[in-house]
C-alpha positions as a Markdown table, in Angstrom:
| # | Residue | x | y | z |
|---|---|---|---|---|
| 1 | Unk | 42.4 | -7.2 | -96.9 |
| 2 | Unk | 45.5 | -8.2 | -98.9 |
| 3 | Unk | 45.1 | -9.2 | -102.5 |
| 4 | Unk | 45.9 | -12.9 | -102.9 |
| 5 | Unk | 49.8 | -13.7 | -103.4 |
| 6 | Unk | 50.9 | -16.0 | -106.3 |
| 7 | Unk | 52.9 | -18.4 | -105.0 |
| 8 | Unk | 55.6 | -19.4 | -107.4 |
| 9 | Unk | 56.7 | -21.7 | -109.2 |
| 10 | Unk | 53.2 | -21.5 | -110.8 |
| 11 | Unk | 51.3 | -22.0 | -114.2 |
| 12 | Unk | 50.5 | -18.6 | -115.1 |
| 13 | Unk | 48.5 | -17.6 | -118.0 |
| 14 | Unk | 49.9 | -14.6 | -119.8 |
| 15 | Unk | 47.6 | -12.5 | -122.5 |
| 16 | Unk | 49.3 | -10.5 | -125.4 |
| 17 | Unk | 47.1 | -8.7 | -127.6 |
| 18 | Unk | 49.0 | -7.7 | -131.0 |
| 19 | Unk | 48.5 | -6.2 | -134.3 |
| 20 | Unk | 47.9 | -9.0 | -136.9 |
| 21 | Unk | 50.9 | -9.8 | -139.2 |
| 22 | Unk | 52.4 | -12.8 | -140.9 |
| 23 | Unk | 55.1 | -13.1 | -138.3 |
| 24 | Unk | 54.0 | -12.0 | -135.2 |
| 25 | Unk | 53.4 | -15.4 | -133.7 |
| 26 | Unk | 56.8 | -16.5 | -134.5 |
| 27 | Unk | 58.2 | -13.1 | -132.9 |
| 28 | Unk | 56.2 | -13.7 | -129.4 |
| 29 | Unk | 57.0 | -17.3 | -129.4 |
| 30 | Unk | 60.5 | -16.3 | -129.9 |
| 31 | Unk | 60.2 | -13.7 | -126.5 |
| 32 | Unk | 58.5 | -16.4 | -124.4 |
| 33 | Unk | 61.4 | -18.8 | -125.4 |
| 34 | Unk | 64.3 | -16.3 | -124.3 |
| 35 | Unk | 62.3 | -16.3 | -120.8 |
| 36 | Unk | 60.9 | -19.7 | -120.4 |
| 37 | Unk | 63.1 | -22.0 | -122.6 |
| 38 | Unk | 61.4 | -24.4 | -125.3 |
| 39 | Unk | 57.5 | -24.9 | -124.5 |
| 40 | Unk | 54.9 | -26.9 | -126.1 |
| 41 | Unk | 52.9 | -25.3 | -128.9 |
| 42 | Unk | 49.7 | -26.6 | -127.1 |
| 43 | Unk | 50.3 | -24.1 | -124.5 |
| 44 | Unk | 49.2 | -21.2 | -126.5 |
| 45 | Unk | 45.8 | -20.4 | -127.6 |
| 46 | Unk | 45.4 | -17.8 | -130.5 |
| 47 | Unk | 42.1 | -15.8 | -131.2 |
| 48 | Unk | 41.9 | -13.3 | -134.2 |
| 49 | Unk | 39.5 | -10.0 | -133.7 |
| 50 | Unk | 36.5 | -10.0 | -135.8 |
| 51 | Unk | 38.5 | -7.7 | -138.6 |
| 52 | Unk | 41.6 | -9.9 | -138.2 |
| 53 | Unk | 43.1 | -6.8 | -137.6 |
| 54 | Unk | 44.5 | -8.0 | -134.1 |
| 55 | Unk | 45.3 | -11.3 | -132.7 |
| 56 | Unk | 45.1 | -12.3 | -128.8 |
| 57 | Unk | 47.5 | -14.9 | -127.7 |
| 58 | Unk | 47.4 | -16.7 | -124.5 |
| 59 | Unk | 50.5 | -18.5 | -123.1 |
| 60 | Unk | 50.2 | -20.7 | -120.0 |
| 61 | Unk | 53.9 | -20.7 | -118.7 |
| 62 | Unk | 55.5 | -22.2 | -115.7 |
| 63 | Unk | 56.5 | -19.0 | -114.1 |
| 64 | Unk | 59.6 | -19.6 | -111.4 |
| 65 | Unk | 59.6 | -15.9 | -109.8 |
| 66 | Unk | 58.0 | -12.7 | -109.9 |
| 67 | Unk | 61.2 | -11.1 | -111.4 |
| 68 | Unk | 60.7 | -13.4 | -114.4 |
| 69 | Unk | 57.3 | -11.6 | -115.3 |
| 70 | Unk | 58.6 | -8.4 | -114.8 |
| 71 | Unk | 61.6 | -9.0 | -117.3 |
| 72 | Unk | 58.9 | -10.8 | -119.9 |
| 73 | Unk | 56.6 | -7.9 | -119.7 |
| 74 | Unk | 59.3 | -5.4 | -120.4 |
| 75 | Unk | 60.6 | -7.1 | -123.6 |
| 76 | Unk | 56.9 | -7.6 | -124.6 |
| 77 | Unk | 55.9 | -4.3 | -124.3 |
| 78 | Unk | 58.7 | -3.1 | -126.3 |
| 79 | Unk | 57.9 | -5.5 | -129.2 |
| 80 | Unk | 57.0 | -4.0 | -132.4 |
| 81 | Unk | 53.1 | -4.4 | -132.7 |
| 82 | Unk | 52.1 | -5.5 | -129.1 |
| 83 | Unk | 49.3 | -3.8 | -127.7 |
| 84 | Unk | 48.6 | -4.9 | -124.3 |
| 85 | Unk | 50.0 | -7.3 | -122.0 |
| 86 | Unk | 48.1 | -9.0 | -119.2 |
């Protein structure tokens, strides 16, 4: 059985786990804005780790195509302090 394919455009959650820093949210928001344009801050949830060393941000974005996700993931992985992109 084939895995279910995503039909684009679609609202798609993208989770980023990064080292906590004063500017991490602003830097990640800038990456997402380059790929999606301006977006509502309410489309992002943020959760700190128990020791506040890391932060998990989930962006619910309207993705137009799989290629858009690929380009975003590449840029996020290259961002300083990013540990994981799901």
